[in-house]
C-alpha positions, 0 to 999 in steps of 0.5 A, a space after each residue: 781055173 784050168 790052164 787051157 781055160 785060162 789061155 782061152 780067156 787071155 787070148 780071146 777075152 771071154 770064158 770058153 764054152 765047155 761042153 761034153 760032146 760026142 768027140 769026147 769018146 776018143 778021150 775015154 779010150 785014152 783015160 781007160 789006159 791012163 787013169 787020172 790023166 787030164 784029157 781035153 778034146 778040142 777042134 775046129 767048129 764043124 757043122 753036120 758032122 758025118 753027113 754029106 753036108 759036113 762043113 768046116 768053119 775055116 777061121 776056127 782052125 787057126 783059133 784052135 791052133 793058136 789055143 793049143 800052141 799057147 797052152 803047150 808053151 805054158 805047161 810047167 817045165 815046157 820051156 
């Protein structure tokens, strides 16, 4: 299991839902310059993106922050 998936399961007690979405477009630009690099696109939950009705689910911001910081702390050699 990948590091971030393991951290998610440890922190939130369930398997993460992993899907390909439009937000992955930016990672493909980076992957083009750094082939073989592992890339993950993540962020808080948004509704009606790129419309006047766009909304952010505020509680998901801290969840993403916690997931990201814990994952970075577990990267080998990061201590």
